[in-house]
NUTIMI-56837 format. One line per field, with one value per atom (N, C-alpha, C, O): atom name; x, y, z; chain; residue number from 1. Coordinates in steps of 0.001 Angstrom, whole numbers, plus 524288, in hexadecimal, padded with zeros to 5 digits. Example, Ala and Ser with C-alpha at 12.3 -4.5 7.8 and 13.67 -1.06 7.14 Angstrom:
2
atome	(N|CA|C|O|N|CA|C|O) .
u	(83386|8300C|83390|8379C|83232|83566|83264|83461) .
v	(7E9C6|7EE6C|7F31C|7F309|7F736|7FBDC|8001E|80472) .
w	(81E78|81E78|81E78|82111|81BA8|81BE4|81EBE|81F67) .
chaine	(A|A|A|A|A|A|A|A) .
num	(1|1|1|1|2|2|2|2) .
END
This chain:
51
atome	(N|CA|C|O|N|CA|C|O|N|CA|C|O|N|CA|C|O|N|CA|C|O|N|CA|C|O|N|CA|C|O|N|CA|C|O|N|CA|C|O|N|CA|C|O|N|CA|C|O|N|CA|C|O|N|CA|C|O|N|CA|C|O|N|CA|C|O|N|CA|C|O|N|CA|C|O|N|CA|C|O|N|CA|C|O|N|CA|C|O|N|CA|C|O|N|CA|C|O|N|CA|C|O|N|CA|C|O|N|CA|C|O|N|CA|C|O|N|CA|C|O|N|CA|C|O|N|CA|C|O|N|CA|C|O|N|CA|C|O|N|CA|C|O|N|CA|C|O|N|CA|C|O|N|CA|C|O|N|CA|C|O|N|CA|C|O|N|CA|C|O|N|CA|C|O|N|CA|C|O|N|CA|C|O|N|CA|C|O|N|CA|C|O|N|CA|C|O|N|CA|C|O|N|CA|C|O|N|CA|C|O|N|CA|C|O|N|CA|C|O|N|CA|C|O|N|CA|C|O) .
u	(839C6|83ACB|8396E|836CF|83B30|83A1A|83441|83253|8316D|82BC4|8291C|824E2|82B84|82946|82B35|82858|83007|8325C|82FF1|82E95|82F67|82D9A|82804|82715|82445|81F07|81F0D|81C2D|8224C|822A1|824CD|822E1|828CB|82AFE|826F2|82680|82404|82008|81BDC|81A23|81A42|8164F|8187F|815C8|81D5A|81FC1|82024|81F14|821A8|82214|81CCE|81C5E|818CC|81389|811C0|80F7D|812CB|8114B|8140A|81196|8191E|81C1A|81A08|81987|818D7|816E5|81192|8106D|80E4E|8092F|809D9|80731|80D6B|80E57|81040|80E67|813FD|81609|811A8|81142|80E60|809FD|80645|804A4|804EE|80155|803C5|80114|808DA|80B7A|80B59|80AB1|80BF8|80BB3|8065C|805F0|80241|7FCFA|7FC47|7FA0C|7FE2D|7FDA0|80047|7FE39|804D8|807AF|804A8|80442|80283|7FF84|7FAAF|7F97C|7F7E6|7F33C|7F49D|7F1C6|7F902|7FA8E|7FBA0|7F9DF|7FE81|7FFA1|7FA8D|7F9C6|7F71C|7F221|7EEE5|7ECD4|7EE77|7EB44|7EDAE|7EADF|7F2E4|7F568|7F455|7F362|7F47A|7F355|7EDA5|7EC6B|7EA20|7E48E|7E38C|7E08A|7E60F|7E55F|7E784|7E53A|7EBE6|7EE1C|7EA7B|7E9F3|7E7FC|7E448|7DF8B|7DDAA|7DD9F|7D914|7DA6B|7D730|7DF41|7E0D1|7E15F|7DFF2|7E36E|7E452|7DF45|7DEDA|7DB78|7D6A1|7D3A2|7D235|7D299|7CFB1|7D299|7D029|7D7C5|7DAD8|7DA2D|7D99E|7DA3D|7D9AA|7D43A|7D3B8|7D031|7CAE6|7CA1F|7C78A|7CC5B|7CBCB|7CEB0|7CC9F|7D371|7D676|7D40A|7D47D|7D173|7CF0A|7CA18|7C89A|7C784|7C282|7C360|7BF9E) .
v	(79A69|79BFB|7A1C7|7A332|7A512|7AAA7|7ABBB|7AFAD|7A82F|7A8E3|7A871|7AA9A|7A5AD|7A52B|7A98B|7AB5D|7AB30|7AF03|7B470|7B704|7B62B|7BB88|7BC86|7C086|7B906|7B9FB|7B9FD|7BCF6|7B6A8|7B68C|7BBB8|7BDCE|7BDC6|7C2D5|7C72A|7CAAE|7C6E1|7CADE|7CAB0|7CEBE|7C5F0|7C56A|7C74F|7C9F2|7C5FD|7C7A8|7CD9E|7D005|7CFFA|7D5A8|7D843|7DC3C|7D5F9|7D814|7D7A6|7DB4E|7D32A|7D251|7D637|7D887|7D6F8|7DAA1|7E02C|7E312|7E1A0|7E6EA|7E7AE|7EBE5|7E39E|7E3FD|7E485|7E7A8|7E16E|7E1A7|7E717|7E951|7E937|7EE70|7F279|7F60A|7F1DE|7F56D|7F548|7F95F|7F090|7F008|7F224|7F48F|7F13A|7F349|7F93C|7FBB7|7FB85|80130|80336|8071B|8007F|80206|80176|804E3|7FD27|7FC3C|80097|80265|80240|80668|80B88|80E5B|80CB4|8118D|81173|81549|80CFB|80C90|80D0F|80F87|80AB2|80AE2|81085|8123B|8135E|818D4|81BF6|81F1D|81B08|81DE0|81CBD|82051|817AD|81644|81840|819C8|8183B|81A41|82018|821FA|822F4|8288C|8296F|82CCF|82655|826DE|8257D|82826|82156|81FC8|823FF|82516|8265C|82A8B|82F38|831AC|8307A|834D7|8338D|836D8|82EB2|82D21|82D05|82E59|82B68|82B34|830B2|831A3|83452|83997|83CCF|840A4|83B4E|83E59|83E98|842E3|83A35|83A96|83DDE|840B3|83D80|84091|8465D|84988|847BF|84D37|84F3E|85393|84C1E|84DEB|84E5F|851FA|84AB9|84AE0|84F9E|8525F|8508F|854FD|85A23|85E21|859FD|85EC0|8601E|864B0|85C40|85D3C|85F56|86062) .
w	(79FE7|7A551|7A60B|7A9D1|7A27C|7A30C|7A288|7A47B|79FE2|79F65|7A4B4|7A57A|7A856|7AD8F|7B128|7B490|7B060|7B3EA|7B32F|7B702|7AE51|7AD6F|7AF5C|7B1DC|7AE49|7B07E|7B672|7B8E7|7B8C0|7BE77|7C082|7C464|7BDE7|7BF7D|7BEC4|7C204|7BA7C|7B982|7BDC6|7BFB3|7BF3B|7C354|7C888|7CB7F|7C9A4|7CE93|7CEBC|7D2C3|7CA61|7CA21|7CAE0|7CD8B|7C87B|7C90B|7CEB9|7D0E1|7D11A|7D695|7DA1D|7DD8B|7D94D|7DC89|7DBE0|7DFAE|7D70B|7D624|7D8B1|7DAB4|7D89E|7DB24|7E10F|7E38D|7E344|7E8E9|7EA7C|7EE53|7E77A|7E8A8|7E835|7EB69|7E432|7E356|7E7FE|7E9EF|7E9CA|7EE30|7F338|7F662|7F3F6|7F898|7F882|7FC93|7F3E8|7F369|7F508|7F7D1|7F33F|7F4CD|7FAAE|7FD36|7FCDB|8027B|80593|80988|803BD|80670|8062E|80A0E|8018E|800E8|80469|8070D|80468|807AD|80D70|8106F|80EFE|8147A|81626|81A49|812EA|8142F|81473|817FF|810A1|8107D|8155D|817D4|816BF|81B47|82057|823EF|820A4|8255E|825F2|82A44|82198|821DC|8234F|82682|820E7|82218|827D2|82A77|829BD|82F2F|832D2|836E8|83155|83486|834C2|838DC|8306C|83051|833B6|836AB|8333F|8365B|83C29|83F78|83D5C|842DD|8451B|8499A|84201|84404|84400|846E0|840D0|8406A|84591|84734|84838|84D2F|8513B|85441|8514D|85505|853DF|85773|84ED1|84D61|84EDE|850E5|84DDE|84F0A|854EF|856C8|857DC|85D8D|85FC4|8631E|85DE7|85FEC|85E21|860C5|85992|85790|85A7E|85AB3|85CC3|85F6F|864E1|867B1) .
chaine	(A|A|A|A|A|A|A|A|A|A|A|A|A|A|A|A|A|A|A|A|A|A|A|A|A|A|A|A|A|A|A|A|A|A|A|A|A|A|A|A|A|A|A|A|A|A|A|A|A|A|A|A|A|A|A|A|A|A|A|A|A|A|A|A|A|A|A|A|A|A|A|A|A|A|A|A|A|A|A|A|A|A|A|A|A|A|A|A|A|A|A|A|A|A|A|A|A|A|A|A|A|A|A|A|A|A|A|A|A|A|A|A|A|A|A|A|A|A|A|A|A|A|A|A|A|A|A|A|A|A|A|A|A|A|A|A|A|A|A|A|A|A|A|A|A|A|A|A|A|A|A|A|A|A|A|A|A|A|A|A|A|A|A|A|A|A|A|A|A|A|A|A|A|A|A|A|A|A|A|A|A|A|A|A|A|A|A|A|A|A|A|A|A|A|A|A|A|A|A|A|A|A|A|A) .
num	(1|1|1|1|2|2|2|2|3|3|3|3|4|4|4|4|5|5|5|5|6|6|6|6|7|7|7|7|8|8|8|8|9|9|9|9|10|10|10|10|11|11|11|11|12|12|12|12|13|13|13|13|14|14|14|14|15|15|15|15|16|16|16|16|17|17|17|17|18|18|18|18|19|19|19|19|20|20|20|20|21|21|21|21|22|22|22|22|23|23|23|23|24|24|24|24|25|25|25|25|26|26|26|26|27|27|27|27|28|28|28|28|29|29|29|29|30|30|30|30|31|31|31|31|32|32|32|32|33|33|33|33|34|34|34|34|35|35|35|35|36|36|36|36|37|37|37|37|38|38|38|38|39|39|39|39|40|40|40|40|41|41|41|41|42|42|42|42|43|43|43|43|44|44|44|44|45|45|45|45|46|46|46|46|47|47|47|47|48|48|48|48|49|49|49|49|50|50|50|50|51|51|51|51) .
END
């Protein structure tokens, strides 16, 4: 019985760690893209007001 339980727990733990890892990347990318989008959005306004 334990021969079936432990590999299943190991696989579940690996899956959870991968999901958390990917969510971390998604969060980092989201913050990065939001900052980049904010810079791109503010850039035309700055150039127009500067001209």
